[in-house]
C-alpha positions in Angstrom: 23.5 14.5 -3.2 20.1 16.1 -2.6 17.1 14.8 -4.3 14.5 17.1 -5.7 11.2 16.6 -4.0 8.4 15.4 -6.3 5.9 17.9 -7.6 2.8 18.1 -5.4 -0.6 17.7 -6.9 -2.5 21.0 -7.5 -5.6 19.5 -6.0 -3.8 18.5 -2.8 -2.3 22.0 -2.5 -5.6 23.6 -3.1 -7.3 21.5 -0.4 -4.5 22.1 2.1 -4.5 25.9 1.4 -8.3 26.1 1.7 -8.3 24.1 5.0 -5.6 26.3 6.4 -7.4 29.5 5.3 -10.7 28.4 6.9 -9.0 27.5 10.1 -7.0 30.8 10.2 -10.1 32.9 9.3 -12.2 31.1 12.0 -9.8 32.1 14.7 -8.6 35.5 13.6 -11.7 36.9 11.9 -14.5 35.3 13.8 -13.5 33.9 17.2 -11.2 36.7 18.4 -13.4 39.6 17.1 -16.4 37.9 18.7 -14.6 37.7 22.0 -13.5 41.3 21.7 -17.0 42.7 21.2 -18.8 40.2 23.5 -18.7 42.6 26.4 -20.4 45.3 24.3 -24.1 44.6 25.1 -25.1 47.5 23.0 -22.8 48.1 20.1 -22.7 51.6 18.7 -24.0 52.0 15.3 -22.1 53.3 12.3 -25.3 53.7 10.5 -26.3 52.2 7.2 -23.3 53.7 5.3 -20.8 52.5 7.9 -22.3 49.0 7.9 -22.4 48.9 4.1 -18.7 50.1 3.8 -17.7 47.7 6.6 -19.5 44.8 4.9 -18.0 45.6 1.5 -14.5 45.8 3.0 -15.0 42.4 4.7 -16.5 40.8 1.5 -14.0 42.3 -0.9 -11.0 41.5 1.3 -12.2 37.9 1.8 -12.6 37.4 -2.0 -9.2 38.8 -2.7 -7.6 36.6 0.0 -9.2 33.5 -1.6 -7.9 34.6 -5.0 -4.3 35.0 -3.5 -4.5 31.5 -2.1 -5.2 30.3 -5.7 -2.3 32.4 -7.0 0.1 30.7 -4.4 -1.0 27.3 -5.6 -1.0 28.1 -9.3 2.2 30.2 -9.5 4.2 29.2 -6.5 3.4 25.5 -6.5 2.9 25.6 -2.8 0.7 27.3 -0.3 0.7 30.4 1.9 1.0 28.1 4.9 4.6 28.0 6.3 4.6 24.2 6.5 4.1 24.0 2.8 5.7 27.1 1.3 5.8 28.0 -2.4 8.5 26.5 -4.5 8.7 29.5 -6.8 8.6 33.2 -6.0 5.1 34.5 -6.3 5.2 38.0 -7.8 2.1 38.1 -9.9 -1.3 39.8 -9.5 -1.4 41.8 -6.3 2.1 40.7 -5.5 3.3 43.1 -8.2 1.8 46.0 -6.3 2.8 45.0 -2.7 4.9 42.2 -1.2 2.4 41.3 1.5 -1.1 41.7 0.1 -2.5 38.9 2.1 -1.5 40.5 5.4 -2.7 43.9 4.2 -6.0 42.3 3.4 -6.2 40.6 6.8 -5.9 44.0 8.5 -8.5 45.5 6.1 -10.9 42.7 6.9 -10.6 43.4 10.7 -11.0 47.1 10.1 -14.1 46.3 8.0 -15.4 44.4 11.0 -14.6 47.3 13.3 -16.5 49.7 11.0 -19.4 47.3 10.6 -19.7 46.8 14.4 -18.5 50.4 15.4 -16.0 48.7 17.6 -13.0 50.5 19.1 -11.5 47.2 20.4 -11.5 45.8 16.9 -9.5 48.9 15.7 -7.0 48.2 18.4 -6.9 44.5 17.5 -6.2 45.4 13.8 -3.3 47.6 14.9 -1.9 44.8 17.1 -2.5 42.2 14.4 -0.5 44.4 11.9 2.4 44.9 14.4 2.7 41.2 15.0 2.7 40.4 11.2 5.2 43.2 10.6 7.6 41.7 13.2 7.0 38.2 11.7 7.7 39.5 8.1 10.8 41.4 9.0 12.4 38.9 11.4 11.3 35.6 10.0 9.6 35.5 6.6 11.9 37.9 4.7 15.1 36.2 5.8 13.7 32.8 4.8 12.6 34.2 1.4 16.0 35.7 0.8 17.6 32.3 1.4 15.1 30.4 -0.7 14.9 32.7 -3.7 18.2 34.7 -3.6 18.7 37.4 -6.1 15.2 37.2 -7.5 13.8 38.0 -4.1 16.3 40.8 -3.6 15.3 42.4 -6.9 11.6 41.9 -6.0 12.2 43.8 -2.6 13.9 46.6 -4.5 11.0 47.2 -6.7 7.9 46.3 -4.7 7.0 47.9 -1.4 6.4 45.8 1.7 3.1 47.3 2.9 1.7 50.2 0.9 0.5 49.2 -2.6 2.0 51.0 -5.5 1.8 50.3 -9.3 4.8 48.3 -10.6 7.8 50.6 -11.4 10.1 48.3 -13.4 9.7 48.3 -17.1 7.9 45.3 -18.7 11.1 43.4 -19.6 12.6 43.7 -16.1 9.3 42.6 -14.5 9.1 39.6 -16.8 12.7 38.7 -16.0 12.6 39.1 -12.3 9.0 38.3 -11.4 8.1 35.5 -13.8 6.4 32.7 -11.9 8.0 30.3 -14.3 11.5 31.4 -13.2 12.9 28.2 -11.7 15.9 29.7 -9.8 
């Protein structure tokens, strides 16, 4: 007989998710990019427009990632951290448009840094970053989600693209039935 684990506190989940996000961001969006551009004594300039677009991309992507962390805690009753995954399929907000919005935003943040700093190495880093996440999603994350959420996840995969955002296609009743965060499969 398997016991159902107790519900975790929303505050604890939020603290855990925030700590993991700060740690992840410090490594992948600060330390590695700084190391990649450290050899460029004189960085090329993208001009005021390039810096503004790069800065807006970084800021907008960061705000949206923070919002998605909240969505995971609120709707999934877990975090985006694999050690504390959501208990419910998260298919609200940006997750109705694309299955992996957080990973898409990570790549956009790195591309924003590349534009801001006019850095070719950061463009290459963004491409490698995306390839690593693509492999992780296809070979590890999606099989786990199929096992955890079953037919709900299968229906979600049929209607929501993996990488390129697109407006939701299913009618309102189907979306509510399949994607409801309150669905307790």
